[in-house]
N, C-alpha and C positions, 0 to 999 in steps of 0.2 A: 504494500500500500504506500509506503514511504517513497519508493522509487517511482511509482505511478504519479505521485504528486510532483516530484522533480521533473518527470517527463512532461507533464502538463505545463509546468512553468517554462521549460525549454521551448516547447511548441509555441506557447504564447509569445515569448520574446522573439523568436524567429519570425513569426507572422507579423508582428508589429514593426520589425525593422525594415520590411519591404525588400525589394531586390534592386533598388537604385537604377532603374531604367533611365535612359536619356529622357529629359522632359519631366521627371518626377516633380521637381520644385523649380520650375523655370524662373529666372530672375532677369527681367528685361528692362532696359532703360529706353524711354521714348523721349525724343527731343524734337521740339518744334522751333524752326528758325524763320524769321521774316526775311524774304529775299527782296521784295519790291512792293510798293503800294501804288495803286492807281486811284486817283481821286477819292481816297479814303472810303471806298466802297468795295473795291476788289483788291485782293492781295495775292501775291505769289509766295508760297511757303514751301519749306522743305521739312519733311518728317523723316526721322530716322528711328529704326528699331535696332537696338544693340543687345546682344546676349552678354550679360555681365556675370553669368554663372560659370561654374567650372565644367559643366556638361553641355553637350549639344542639346538644342531645343528644336522640336519639329512641330509645325502647326499648319493649319489649312487656311488658304486665302483664295479668293477668286483671281484668276490670272489677269482679267481685265478690270473688273470693278473691285479692286483691292480695298477701296474706301469703305466697302461694306463691313470691314473689320474695325472700323473706327466709329466712335461716337464723339460728339462735341458737347461740352458742359453747359452751353447756353443755347438759346433758340434764335439768336440774331446772326449767327454765322452758319453757312452751309457750304458744302463742297460745290464748286462750279465745274461741272463736267460738260465740255463743249463738243467733244468728239463721240461718235458712236463706238460701241464696244462690240466687236465681232468675235465669235467663237469664245464666249465667256464660260469658263468651267472651273470647278475647284481644283487647286493643285496643292500638294504638300510642299511646304517650304522648310528648309533646314538652316539653322544658324549654329555654327560652331562657336565655342567660347571666343568672345571679343569680336566676332563678325557682326556686320550691320547690313540692314536693308535700307535703301534710300528711296523716297518718293517725293516728286515735285508735283505740286498741284496748286490750282487757284481756288481761293475761297471768296465768298460774297458776303458782305455785311448788309443785312436788311435794316432799313431805317426804323420802323416802328413795330416792335414786338412786345410781348408782355413782360419779359425779363431783361429789358435793355439796360437796367442798372447793374447787372453783373459786370464787374470790372475786367475780368480775365477771360481769355479763351484758352481752353485746354483740350487736347485731343486724347481720347482714351482708346488704346489698342485693345481690341477684344481678342484674346487668345483662344483659338479653337484648337485645343491640345490634341495632337494626333494619337495620344494614348487613350483619350476619352472618346474620340470620334475616329473610328478606325478606317473609314473609306469615304470616297467622294459622295456616295449616295446618302450618307448620314449627315453631310455638311449642313444642309438646310435645317434639319431638326436641331443640330447642335447650335447653329447661330441663332435660331429662333427661340430656343429655350434659355432664357436669361439666367436661370438658376445654375446653368453650366458655365457661365462666363467668368473668366478671370480677366480683369481689366487693369492695364498698366497706363497710368496717366502721364502726359507730357508736362514739361515746364509751362508756365503761363506765358501767353502773349498778351500785351496790353494794347489791344486795337481800339478800344473806346477812348483812349487818351490821345489818339492821333487826330490832328486837325488839319 
């Protein structure tokens, strides 16, 4: 009976430790940079996602509409997509430690919205972890189920202060 008790404790400890797969605890840094301002309504920005963990990270994104993996913390900024997106489908992206993905995009500032008093604009990267969403057919369910989201927020941009 005593050995059975020790055996149970050993099994419990092993099961709690996990198997440290890539992407178990991803740690990403999201950085937003203002590149150019046009008439204080349209802005060109650069978004970067950097793997700052010690392990590779794998996640799903659309190959064309990558901006679906981002949310914005206020309602007066939206992505400005001017080109059509052909052959858009989910792809698995991999980031090795210290590697980055860069995206350049334009955003549009809307004049009158309910929450115009929010001073900052932050971009949240929605991680669709490949360990939780195993194939491209599950992508829509994973991105639609907000309880599965892990969001990494960027530094703030102060677009409301620009005149």
